[in-house]
C-alpha positions, 0 to 999 in steps of 0.5 A, a space after each residue: 329618377 330622371 337620370 336614366 339614359 335612353 338606350 336605342 338598338 337601331 337593328 332591323 331584322 328582315 324575314 319573309 319580307 317583314 322589316 322589324 325595327 327592334 329597340 329598347 325603350 330606355 327611360 327618358 325623363 319625359 317617358 318617366 313622367 308620362 309613365 308616372 302620370 298614367 299610374 296617377 290617372 289610374 289611381 284617381 279614376 280618371 281612365 275611366 272618364 277618359 275612356 268614356 270620352 273615347 267611346 262617345 267620340 268612336 260613336 260619333 265618327 263611326 256613325 254607329 253603336 254596333 261594334 260589328 260595323 264600328 271598328 274604332 268603337 269595337 277597339 275602345 270598348 275592348 280597351 275599356 274591358 282590359 282596364 276593368 271598366 264594368 260592362 254596366 258602365 259601358 252599356 250606360 255610356 253607349 246609352 247616353 250616346 244614344 239619347 244625346 241631342 247635343 251638337 257634340 263633334 270631334 276635332 283635332 287641334 295642333 299645338 306647337 309647344 315648349 322647345 318646338 315640340 308638336 302636340 295633337 289634342 283630340 277633343 270632343 266638344 259642342 263649342 269649339 270656339 269657347 274651348 279654344 278660348 279657354 285653351 289659348 290662355 293655357 297655351 300662352 302660359 306654357 310657351 306654346 301656341 295653336 299651329 297648323 301643319 304638325 299632322 305630317 310629323 305623325 302617322 296613325 299606327 296600332 299600338 299594342 302594350 303587351 305583357 309576358 311573365 316568362 320574360 322576367 328571368 331573361 336578359 334584355 337582349 334575350 328579351 328583345 330577340 324573342 319579342 322580335 321573333 314574335 313581332 314577325 310571327 304576328 305581323 308587327 312592324 316594330 317592337 320595343 322593350 318598355 320593361 323587361 316583361 312588358 313589350 310595345 308592339 306597333 303595326 298597321 292600323 288596319 292590322 291591329 285586331 289580327 296582331 292582337 289575336 296572334 300575340 294572344 295565341 303566343 301567350 302574351 296578355 294584351 293590356 292596351 291596343 289602340 290606333 294612335 298617332 305615332 311621331 315619325 321623328 322625336 324632338 329633344 327638349 331641355 329639362 325646363 322645357 320638359 317641366 313646362 310640358 308636364 304642366 301643360 299636359 295637366 292643364 289640358 287633360 283637366 279640360 273636360 272636352 279633351 279626349 287625348 294628347 299625343 306628342 313627339 317629345 323624346 
């Protein structure tokens, strides 16, 4: 299942002063691992747990429970709704944030992983020292260590995953061309075909809500829209290193204080 070749079409399309990078995502081994893990997370109900952590981080960082004044909170709640999290659950999490008197804070921990890849680990904890002690033993067993300076390998972008059923009868080239036109219309900067009817759009983080609205007007069903760290350059790993990274992700994501992991693995 991991023998598919990554197909990249380094083509750009410039219109109205916007340069669009258009490409097929293909399926590298790491992409397949992450995709399968995402499905398992949903099956194990871990998705709601992760979203709950993200809501708490958004409240702490934004300093407000008001979605009108806290953009990050608004985006996370929209994402929770797209994942069909019940509104009662969302309200319960928000209420717990209001009543929480603990000294929980968000931190970004940089990790140099197997094969010199970099992983950004977003955490939300009241005891960073204890958390890093727990993480250190996991990292040692997975050819990894804490690092610094890795953030310059990433930039924050709005990342939107959207579905368009009309693409199912088109060829991959036709899908890419049509999605590219839609990216230009909506104000996106980058478009990637994940599967024939699932497209990933990337945009400036301040334009996320606007691009989502424009894509929905065109007819897309947006399934995910968040500001995320995106790698500026991807790091190729050997098969054994990919397996080690998969195990590392499992261990780190099982830590209750870990909110999100981002990497630059090809």
